[in-house]
C-alpha positions as CSV (number, residue, x, y, z in Angstrom):
1,X,15.9,-27.2,-9.4
2,X,18.2,-24.2,-10.0
3,X,18.2,-22.7,-13.5
4,X,21.1,-20.7,-14.8
5,X,21.5,-18.8,-18.1
6,X,24.9,-19.8,-19.5
7,X,24.5,-17.6,-22.6
8,X,21.8,-15.2,-23.7
9,X,23.0,-14.0,-27.1
10,X,21.9,-14.8,-30.6
11,X,24.2,-16.3,-33.3
12,X,26.2,-13.1,-33.6
13,X,26.5,-12.8,-29.8
14,X,27.4,-9.5,-28.0
15,X,29.6,-7.7,-28.8
16,X,29.1,-8.5,-32.4
17,X,32.3,-8.8,-34.5
18,X,33.3,-5.5,-36.0
19,X,30.3,-3.5,-34.6
20,X,30.7,-0.3,-32.7
21,X,27.1,0.3,-31.8
22,X,26.4,1.5,-28.2
23,X,25.6,-2.0,-27.1
24,X,28.7,-3.6,-28.4
25,X,30.9,-0.8,-27.0
26,X,29.3,-1.3,-23.6
27,X,29.9,-5.1,-23.7
28,X,33.6,-4.6,-24.6
29,X,34.1,-2.4,-21.5
30,X,31.7,-4.0,-19.1
31,X,31.8,-7.8,-19.2
32,X,28.4,-8.2,-17.5
33,X,26.8,-7.1,-20.7
34,X,28.5,-9.7,-22.9
35,X,26.2,-12.4,-24.4
36,X,27.5,-15.9,-25.2
37,X,25.7,-18.4,-27.3
38,X,22.2,-19.0,-26.0
39,X,22.2,-21.9,-23.6
40,X,21.4,-22.8,-20.0
41,X,22.0,-25.4,-17.3
42,X,19.7,-26.9,-14.7
43,X,21.0,-28.4,-11.4
44,X,19.0,-31.0,-9.5
45,X,19.9,-33.5,-6.8
46,X,20.4,-36.1,-9.6
47,X,22.8,-34.0,-11.7
48,X,23.3,-31.2,-14.2
49,X,21.3,-30.8,-17.4
50,X,22.3,-28.6,-20.3
51,X,19.8,-26.9,-22.5
52,X,21.7,-26.5,-25.8
53,X,25.4,-26.9,-26.3
54,X,26.5,-23.8,-28.2
55,X,29.4,-22.8,-25.8
56,X,32.7,-24.0,-27.3
57,X,34.3,-24.6,-23.9
58,X,32.0,-27.3,-22.5
59,X,35.0,-29.6,-21.9
60,X,36.5,-27.0,-19.6
61,X,33.3,-26.0,-17.9
62,X,32.1,-29.5,-16.9
63,X,34.3,-32.2,-15.5
64,X,33.7,-35.8,-16.6
65,X,30.6,-37.2,-14.8
66,X,29.0,-33.9,-14.1
67,X,26.6,-33.8,-17.0
68,X,23.5,-36.0,-16.6
69,X,22.0,-35.1,-20.0
70,X,21.9,-32.6,-22.7
71,X,18.6,-31.2,-24.1
72,X,18.8,-29.7,-27.6
73,X,16.3,-27.3,-28.9
74,X,17.6,-27.8,-32.5
75,X,20.7,-28.5,-34.6
76,X,21.8,-25.1,-35.8
77,X,25.6,-24.7,-35.2
78,X,25.3,-21.9,-32.6
79,X,23.3,-24.4,-30.4
80,X,25.4,-27.5,-30.8
81,X,29.0,-26.4,-31.6
82,X,30.3,-27.4,-28.1
83,X,29.4,-31.0,-28.9
84,X,32.0,-31.4,-31.6
85,X,34.9,-31.3,-29.1
86,X,33.1,-32.9,-26.3
87,X,32.2,-36.1,-28.2
88,X,35.9,-37.2,-28.6
89,X,36.4,-37.2,-24.8
90,X,37.5,-40.2,-22.7
91,X,34.6,-40.4,-20.3
92,X,31.2,-42.0,-19.7
93,X,28.5,-41.5,-22.4
94,X,26.2,-38.5,-22.1
95,X,22.6,-38.8,-23.2
96,X,21.5,-36.2,-25.8
97,X,17.8,-35.5,-26.4
98,X,16.6,-33.3,-29.3
99,X,13.9,-32.9,-31.9
100,X,13.5,-35.3,-34.9
101,X,15.9,-34.0,-37.5
102,X,17.4,-36.5,-40.0
103,X,20.2,-34.2,-41.0
104,X,21.2,-33.0,-37.5
105,X,24.4,-30.9,-37.8
106,X,27.4,-31.9,-39.8
107,X,28.5,-35.5,-38.8
108,X,27.4,-35.6,-35.2
109,X,25.0,-38.5,-35.8
110,X,27.6,-40.4,-37.9
111,X,30.4,-40.0,-35.4
112,X,28.8,-39.3,-32.0
113,X,31.8,-40.4,-29.9
114,X,30.7,-40.4,-26.3
115,X,27.4,-38.7,-27.1
116,X,24.4,-41.0,-26.9
117,X,21.7,-39.5,-29.2
118,X,18.4,-40.9,-27.9
119,X,15.3,-41.3,-30.0
120,X,13.4,-38.0,-30.2
121,X,10.7,-37.8,-27.5
122,X,7.1,-37.5,-28.5
123,X,5.8,-33.9,-28.6
124,X,3.5,-32.9,-25.8
125,X,4.4,-36.1,-23.8
126,X,6.1,-35.7,-20.5
127,X,9.3,-37.6,-19.8
128,X,11.3,-37.9,-16.5
129,X,14.9,-36.8,-16.6
130,X,17.1,-36.2,-13.5
131,X,14.0,-35.9,-11.3
132,X,12.3,-33.4,-13.6
133,X,9.2,-33.7,-15.6
134,X,10.1,-32.4,-19.1
135,X,7.7,-31.9,-22.0
136,X,9.0,-31.1,-25.5
137,X,6.9,-28.5,-27.4
138,X,7.1,-27.7,-31.2
139,X,8.2,-24.2,-32.2
140,X,8.3,-22.2,-35.4
141,X,11.8,-22.0,-36.8
142,X,13.8,-22.7,-40.0
143,X,14.9,-26.1,-38.7
144,X,12.9,-28.6,-36.6
145,X,12.9,-27.0,-33.1
146,X,11.4,-27.6,-29.7
147,X,11.0,-25.8,-26.5
148,X,10.8,-27.5,-23.1
149,X,8.4,-27.2,-20.3
150,X,10.2,-28.2,-17.1
151,X,8.6,-29.0,-13.8
152,X,10.2,-30.0,-10.5
153,X,7.0,-30.4,-8.6
154,X,7.2,-27.0,-6.9
155,X,7.5,-24.6,-9.8
156,X,7.8,-24.8,-13.6
157,X,9.4,-22.9,-16.4
158,X,9.2,-23.1,-20.1
159,X,12.2,-22.4,-22.4
160,X,11.2,-21.2,-25.8
161,X,14.0,-20.5,-28.2
162,X,14.4,-20.3,-31.2
163,X,10.9,-19.3,-32.4
164,X,8.8,-16.7,-34.1
165,X,5.6,-16.6,-32.0
166,X,4.2,-20.0,-31.1
167,X,2.3,-22.7,-33.0
168,X,-1.4,-22.7,-31.9
169,X,-1.2,-26.1,-30.2
170,X,1.9,-25.1,-28.2
171,X,0.2,-21.8,-27.1
172,X,-3.0,-23.7,-26.0
173,X,-0.9,-26.3,-24.1
174,X,1.0,-23.7,-22.2
175,X,-2.0,-21.6,-21.4
176,X,-3.5,-24.7,-19.7
177,X,-0.1,-25.6,-18.1
178,X,0.4,-22.2,-16.5
179,X,4.2,-22.2,-16.2
180,X,5.5,-19.9,-13.4
181,X,8.3,-18.6,-15.6
182,X,8.5,-18.1,-19.4
183,X,11.9,-17.8,-21.0
184,X,11.6,-16.7,-24.6
185,X,13.5,-15.8,-27.7
186,X,13.6,-12.0,-28.2
187,X,16.3,-11.4,-30.8
188,X,15.4,-8.0,-32.3
189,X,13.9,-4.6,-31.6
190,X,10.6,-3.7,-33.2
191,X,12.4,-2.0,-36.1
192,X,13.8,-5.3,-37.5
193,X,11.6,-8.0,-39.1
194,X,12.6,-11.6,-38.9
195,X,11.1,-14.8,-40.3
196,X,12.7,-17.1,-37.6
197,X,13.0,-15.2,-34.4
198,X,10.8,-13.0,-32.2
199,X,11.2,-9.3,-32.1
200,X,10.3,-7.4,-29.0
201,X,6.7,-7.0,-30.0
202,X,6.2,-10.7,-30.7
203,X,7.9,-11.8,-27.5
204,X,5.7,-9.5,-25.4
205,X,2.6,-10.8,-27.2
206,X,3.5,-14.4,-26.3
207,X,4.2,-13.4,-22.7
208,X,0.9,-11.6,-22.4
209,X,-0.9,-14.7,-23.7
210,X,0.8,-17.1,-21.3
211,X,0.6,-14.7,-18.3
212,X,3.4,-16.1,-16.2
213,X,4.6,-14.7,-12.8
214,X,7.9,-13.8,-14.4
215,X,9.3,-13.8,-17.9
216,X,12.9,-13.5,-19.2
217,X,14.0,-12.4,-22.7
218,X,16.9,-14.4,-24.2
219,X,18.6,-15.1,-27.6
220,X,19.3,-11.4,-27.7
221,X,21.0,-9.6,-30.5
222,X,23.1,-6.4,-30.2
223,X,20.4,-4.5,-32.1
224,X,17.9,-5.2,-29.3
225,X,20.4,-4.2,-26.6
226,X,21.1,-1.0,-28.5
227,X,17.4,-0.2,-28.8
228,X,16.8,-0.7,-25.1
229,X,19.7,1.6,-24.3
230,X,19.0,4.4,-26.7
231,X,15.2,4.4,-26.3
232,X,15.4,4.1,-22.5
233,X,12.7,1.4,-22.9
234,X,11.0,0.2,-19.8
235,X,9.6,-3.4,-19.7
236,X,6.6,-4.4,-17.5
237,X,7.6,-5.2,-13.9
238,X,7.5,-9.0,-14.3
239,X,9.6,-9.1,-17.5
240,X,13.4,-9.1,-17.5
241,X,16.2,-9.0,-20.0
242,X,18.2,-12.1,-19.0
243,X,22.0,-11.9,-18.6
244,X,24.7,-14.5,-18.8
245,X,25.2,-16.4,-15.5
246,X,22.0,-15.1,-14.0
247,X,20.1,-17.8,-12.0
248,X,16.4,-18.4,-11.3
249,X,15.7,-20.3,-8.1
250,X,12.8,-21.1,-5.8
251,X,13.2,-20.9,-2.1
252,X,10.9,-20.5,0.9
253,X,11.7,-16.8,1.3
254,X,11.5,-15.4,-2.2
255,X,9.8,-17.7,-4.7
256,X,11.4,-17.4,-8.2
257,X,14.2,-15.2,-7.1
258,X,16.9,-14.0,-9.5
259,X,20.6,-13.8,-8.6
260,X,24.1,-13.9,-10.0
């Protein structure tokens, strides 16, 4: 599989509307530092999977027939807004898999259009999608939310957003599973407290507990970017701040290489 970050920002994204902090100014002048709604895609021989659908231009990014399935972490608007336009398309149905949430988001369940919302999978039980073994894991958030452990038989990654630390059963499961890559919510610097998202200290604590070969911070707010710039903060060598369009791949030369 090839994994690509499509967006690495939190709900405000970067640059944040009306903000002139050092991070937002940088993002306006250097597009590489812009952060769209947090989401990703995975490419396998069987098709393309999306993780979350917060980008509003999904209809332009993906031609009919390209999307194999969509995995949703939860039903907050910044993670599903791209579905509202996509659903009225004239194309084959697209399976959508997400957590158990009776309310969903707005009227998506009532008027799904071409979206085929499948029954929520059982937590901690592995399912097969597009040649990948995928395991949904419960997270701590203000709405029912899951992360996904994804394994292609050669390497594995776990995608953990949105969350504040991890439920004990999820942490125990992942310690035993030993994913090669951890991708985790890191929305804020240590100076900001949140009830629903990791700050830098919390994200680093989770990474330390899981001890992966590599880890990537995502769901990043402009406050964290500004902190990293102004404090000249250095992360451990195996932890990276993810960027939009960055890819993680496994090849025979450089396992778990990153590239744009």
